C-alpha positions as CSV (number, residue, x, y, z in Angstrom):
1,M,56.2,-0.5,-1.1
2,S,57.0,-2.6,-4.3
3,Q,56.4,-1.2,-7.8
4,S,54.5,-3.0,-10.4
5,A,55.5,-3.5,-13.9
6,P,53.4,-2.3,-16.7
7,G,51.6,-5.0,-18.6
8,D,48.7,-7.2,-18.9
9,F,48.6,-7.6,-15.2
10,D,50.2,-6.5,-12.3
11,L,53.7,-8.0,-11.4
12,T,55.7,-6.6,-8.4
13,M,59.2,-6.2,-8.1
14,D,59.0,-8.7,-5.1
15,E,57.2,-11.1,-7.2
16,L,60.2,-10.8,-9.7
17,R,62.6,-11.4,-6.9
18,E,60.7,-14.7,-6.0
19,V,61.0,-15.9,-9.2
20,A,64.7,-14.8,-9.6
21,R,65.3,-16.8,-6.4
22,Y,63.6,-20.1,-7.6
23,A,65.7,-19.9,-11.0
24,V,69.0,-19.1,-9.4
25,R,68.8,-21.8,-6.9
26,H,68.3,-24.5,-9.6
27,A,70.9,-22.8,-11.8
28,E,73.6,-22.6,-8.9
29,D,72.9,-26.4,-8.4
30,V,74.4,-27.3,-11.7
31,L,77.1,-24.4,-12.1
32,P,79.9,-26.9,-10.9
33,V,79.1,-28.9,-14.3
34,Y,80.0,-25.9,-16.2
35,E,82.9,-24.9,-14.1
36,R,84.3,-28.4,-14.4
37,A,84.2,-28.4,-18.2
38,V,85.5,-24.8,-18.6
39,P,87.3,-24.1,-15.5
40,D,88.4,-20.6,-16.9
41,G,84.9,-19.6,-18.1
42,P,83.4,-16.9,-15.6
43,R,80.4,-15.8,-17.6
44,P,77.9,-18.4,-15.9
45,R,79.1,-17.5,-12.5
46,A,78.7,-13.8,-13.2
47,A,75.0,-14.5,-14.4
48,I,74.4,-16.5,-11.1
49,D,75.8,-13.6,-8.8
50,A,73.8,-10.9,-10.7
51,A,70.7,-12.9,-10.2
52,W,71.3,-13.2,-6.5
53,T,72.2,-9.5,-6.5
54,F,68.5,-8.7,-7.6
55,A,67.0,-11.6,-5.6
56,R,68.3,-10.2,-2.7
57,G,67.0,-6.9,-3.0
58,A,69.1,-4.9,-5.4
59,A,67.6,-2.9,-8.3
60,R,67.2,-4.7,-11.4
61,T,69.7,-3.3,-13.7
62,K,71.5,-3.9,-16.9
63,L,73.7,-6.1,-15.0
64,Q,71.2,-9.0,-15.1
65,R,70.6,-8.5,-19.0
66,V,74.4,-8.4,-20.0
67,T,75.3,-11.3,-17.7
68,S,72.4,-13.4,-19.1
69,L,73.3,-12.7,-22.5
70,D,76.9,-13.6,-21.6
71,A,75.9,-16.9,-19.8
72,H,73.9,-17.9,-22.9
73,R,77.0,-17.1,-25.2
74,A,79.3,-19.3,-22.9
75,A,76.9,-22.1,-23.4
76,R,77.2,-22.0,-27.1
77,S,80.9,-23.0,-26.8
78,A,80.6,-25.2,-23.8
79,P,82.1,-28.8,-24.5
80,T,79.4,-30.9,-23.6
81,E,75.5,-30.9,-23.6
82,S,75.6,-30.8,-19.6
83,A,77.8,-27.8,-19.5
84,R,75.7,-26.0,-22.3
85,L,72.7,-26.5,-20.1
86,A,74.1,-25.5,-16.9
87,A,75.5,-22.2,-18.5
88,R,71.9,-21.6,-19.9
89,A,70.4,-22.1,-16.6
90,A,72.8,-19.4,-15.5
91,G,71.7,-17.0,-18.0
92,D,68.0,-17.9,-17.6
93,A,68.4,-17.1,-13.7
94,A,69.8,-13.7,-14.5
95,A,67.1,-13.2,-17.1
96,A,64.3,-14.0,-14.4
97,A,64.6,-10.5,-13.4
98,Y,62.9,-9.4,-16.6
99,L,60.1,-11.6,-16.8
100,H,57.4,-9.8,-18.4
101,P,53.9,-9.1,-17.4
102,I,52.4,-10.0,-20.6
103,A,50.2,-12.9,-21.1
104,K,52.2,-15.1,-23.3
105,A,53.2,-18.9,-22.5
106,T,56.7,-18.1,-23.8
107,Q,57.1,-16.0,-20.6
108,V,57.1,-18.9,-18.5
109,G,60.6,-19.9,-19.5
110,H,61.8,-17.0,-17.4
111,I,60.2,-18.7,-14.4
112,L,60.8,-22.5,-15.0
113,R,63.6,-22.9,-17.8
114,A,66.4,-22.8,-15.3
115,A,64.7,-25.8,-13.2
116,A,64.1,-27.6,-16.5
117,N,68.1,-27.3,-17.6
118,A,69.1,-28.3,-14.1
119,A,66.8,-31.3,-14.1
120,R,68.2,-32.2,-17.8
121,V,71.6,-31.8,-16.6
122,A,71.2,-34.2,-13.5
123,E,69.6,-36.6,-16.2
124,L,72.8,-36.3,-18.5
125,E,75.3,-36.5,-15.5
126,A,73.3,-40.1,-14.4
127,G,74.0,-41.3,-17.7
128,G,70.6,-40.2,-19.3
129,D,68.5,-41.6,-16.6
130,E,65.2,-39.8,-17.0
131,T,64.0,-40.8,-13.6
132,V,66.6,-38.6,-12.1
133,G,65.1,-35.8,-13.9
134,Q,61.6,-36.5,-12.7
135,A,63.1,-36.9,-9.0
136,M,64.5,-33.5,-9.5
137,L,61.1,-32.1,-10.8
138,D,59.6,-33.4,-7.7
139,R,62.4,-31.6,-5.7
140,Y,61.6,-28.5,-7.4
141,R,58.0,-28.7,-6.9
142,Q,58.6,-28.8,-3.2
143,L,61.0,-25.6,-3.5
144,T,57.8,-23.5,-5.1
145,T,56.1,-20.9,-3.1
146,P,52.6,-19.8,-3.2
147,V,53.9,-16.5,-4.7
148,L,55.7,-18.3,-7.3
149,V,52.8,-20.6,-8.4
150,D,50.4,-17.3,-8.2
151,V,52.8,-15.7,-10.9
152,L,53.0,-18.6,-13.0
153,R,49.4,-18.9,-13.2
154,R,49.0,-15.5,-14.4
155,Y,50.5,-16.8,-17.9
156,P,49.1,-19.3,-20.5
157,P,50.1,-22.8,-19.6
158,L,52.9,-24.2,-21.8
159,T,51.9,-26.5,-24.8
160,G,54.9,-29.1,-24.6
161,G,57.9,-29.0,-27.0
162,G,60.1,-31.5,-28.9
163,S,63.1,-31.2,-26.5
164,R,63.6,-32.9,-23.4
165,V,64.2,-29.5,-21.7
166,A,61.0,-28.3,-22.9
167,R,59.2,-31.5,-21.9
168,L,60.5,-31.1,-18.4
169,M,59.5,-27.5,-18.2
170,S,56.0,-28.3,-19.7
171,T,55.8,-31.1,-16.8
172,L,56.8,-28.9,-14.2
173,D,54.3,-26.0,-15.6
174,H,51.4,-28.4,-15.4
175,D,52.1,-29.9,-11.9
176,L,52.6,-26.3,-10.4
177,R,49.3,-25.1,-12.1
178,H,47.5,-27.9,-10.7
179,R,48.5,-27.9,-7.3
180,E,46.4,-27.9,-4.2
181,A,45.4,-24.1,-3.6
182,A,46.7,-24.9,0.0
183,S,50.0,-25.9,-1.0
């Protein structure tokens, strides 16, 4: 039996694992961008490993929090925007284990920011081609599960944002919320 975390609504560990799986898949896709730019930088890889550890059934521990923070610190010193976003995606994947069951739109980032960062990395790696990011969002929509969409719909929707990553995340949020129930 899966435990629920206290908050505004129920959120089970199984649901948290589904969110973490979704986030870590996308972060893992762009990790090589960071590792090419910073070949001796282990922190984003450690965050990916910690996210997978939780997603595959291990207890949620301090490991996910610490590696998430470390990956975000690594992002600050990365030499390119692509490398920074790839490291942030890794940090976001580990942080997904700590999605809070509180009805605030800011929590949506724990669900979708890794995917939005990965889509932006793909755009940058394609010379800034925003159609590449849209194609990535199409792929990410296909990878969602009914459980993930159900969790997302418990939170208020995002209202946009100024950065390209925020806009990608907002687009993905909108599209997933408006999916047919049969999806």
